[in-house]
N, C-alpha and C positions, 0 to 999 in steps of 0.2 A: 931374754928368758934363757935360765940355765939349769943344768942338773935334771933334765928331763928322764923319766922312766916310764916305759909303757908295760903294762903287765896284762897278758892274756889269761883268762880263767877258762879252763877246758871244762866242758861239760860231760865227756865221754865217762869220767869216773863216776860222776853222780848217776848218770843214766845207767851203768852198769849195776850200781847199788840198787836202783829201782827194780831192775830185772830180777836180781837174786834175792830181794827181800819180800816185802809185802804185796808188792805191785804183781810180780808173777804168781805168787801163791794164790792171788785172787783171781787172777786170769785164769789159772788152771783150773780152779773149781768151776768157773763159768764156761770152761770149755768142755768139761766133762758131761755137763747138764744138758749140752745141747750137740753133742757129738753125731747124733743119728740125724740131724737136719742139715749138716754142713754140705755145701755143693762145691765141687772142684771146678775152678775157672781158670784157664791159661797156667795150670801147674801150681796154684797156691789156692787154699781154702778161702773163698771171698768172705764168708762169715767171720772166719778167724782173724783176717786181716783188718776187718771193720773194728772187731772187738779190740784189736791191740791198739788201733788208733784211737779209739774212744777212751781207752784205758790210759793212754799215752797223754792225751789231751787234759784229762782228769788231773793226773799227777802234776803237769805242768802248771795247771792252774793253781794247785796247791803250793808251788813254789812262790808264787806271789812276785817278788823282785828276783829276777833272775840276773844276777851280776855277771856280765860277760868281759868287762875290760875296765883297767884303771890307768889313769894317767897321774903321774907326779911330777911336779916342776917347782920353780921358784916364780914369785911375782914381787916387783919392787914398786912402791907407789911412795908418795910424799904429801904432807900436808903442813899447812901454815896458818898460824894465827896472830892477831895483832890487837894492841891494845892503846889507849890514850891517844887515839885518833891516829893510829900508825906509828907512833914514836917507839913503841916497844913491839918488836916482833919476834917470834920464835917459830921453829920448824922442825919437823921430825922426818927422815925418810926411813921407811921400813921395807925390809926384804925378809919375805917369810915364805919358807917351803909348805906345800899343801898337796894333797892328793884327792881325786875325784873319782867317783865310780859312774861306769855307764851300765844302765839295765834295762830290761825289758819287763813290763809289768804284765806277767803271764797270766794274772787273774783276769786279764781282758780277752784272753785267747777263748773263742768259742768253737764248737763242733763245726759249724758252717764255714770256719777259716781253715778247716783241712779238707782236701777232696782227694779221692783215690781214682785214678784213671786206669781201669782194668786192662785197656787196649795196649797201653803204653808200660804198663807196671810202674807208674809213676804217682807217688804221693805229693802234693803241693800244699805247702803251710803259708798263709798269710800272717805275717807277725805283727804284733801291736808296735806302736812307735817305740823308737829308741829314746831313752830319757837319760837325763845327766843329773846325779845326785848333788847335794850340797858340799862344797869343798870342806874338807877336814884339814885344818890348819895344824902346823907343829910350832906352837909359838916357843916351846923351849929351844928351837933351833933357829929363831928369829933374831935379826940384827936391826937394831935401831939406833940412828945417828941423829941426836938432837942437837939443836943450834938456837942461839939468842938468849937474852937474860930471863925470858919467861920460863924457861925450862928449869929454873931453880924451884919452880912451884910444882909440886906432885900432881896437883890436880890439873893443871894444864896439860902436863905430860900425858896423863891418863885420857883427857879429851882428845888430843891429837892421836893417841893411840887408838882410840875407838873409831874416829874418824878414819884412820888409815886401815883398819881392819875391814870396815864397810866398802872401802875402795878396792882392797885387796880382792875381796869376795867377787865383786862385778869383774875385776881385771882378770881373776883365774878362770871364771866362768867362760869369758870371751876366748882365753886361751884355749879351754877345752872344748869349745865350739868350732875349733878350726877343722877345715874339711878334712885334713889328713888324718886327724884322731878320730872322728866320727865315723870315716869309712873304714878304718880298722875296727873299732868297735861293732859296727854293723856286720862286717864281715865274720867276725869271731861269734856274733850272736846266731848268725846263720848256721855256722859250723856247729855250735852248741845244740842248737835245737834240732837240726838234722841228725845229730848223733842220737838225742833222746829218742828219735823215732826208728832210727835204723837199728840200733842194738835190740831192743825187743822184737822187732820183726825177723831179725836173724835168729833169735833164741827159738822161735816158734817154726822155723824152718821156711822162711821168706827172704833169703839173702839176695834174691836178684831184683827185688823192688827198689827203686830209686827214690830218694827223697829230696825234693828241692824247696828253698824257702825264700821268700821276698818280704820286703817292707811295703 
């Protein structure tokens, strides 16, 4: 396995856009409507905090696939075909780069997955499972080595190529499922989601609330 590239996709910038855009405008209107009923608790408005959390859940649900991490690498596979009882053989070795994305399906996030402990000023988020998307191959950068008499037949070469790409997909997914990459993706997912909650809380004056998340 060669040419690995790991890409972190931070969520803070997106979260900031949510705060400064329609998200915060909608929240501000709701805040004014109920300002006379807010109750101060441990230095923050409890109703205000709950409104921010509810709005954040709604906006995260709208994200659907929240891509948090990408892995790029090469995969090498080989296929062989024979004819005339094994008298004629041909083979193809294929090396192809690919990229796969790790994401969290935030449409599965529910209000009950987010809790606020007023005593410790802590928001806890239970995340949906981490998912791995289909590999995106880069065939223009692929290297194929064909051998045998049957490689003179274009149809045979195409058949071997199709077999190799099916094998490459399975092999690359196995690479992407290695613990080291999954752990990195989960860690980045937690950081991104925590930022989604922390930024709007700071905007409305609740900077001391801690946000933690887990799978």
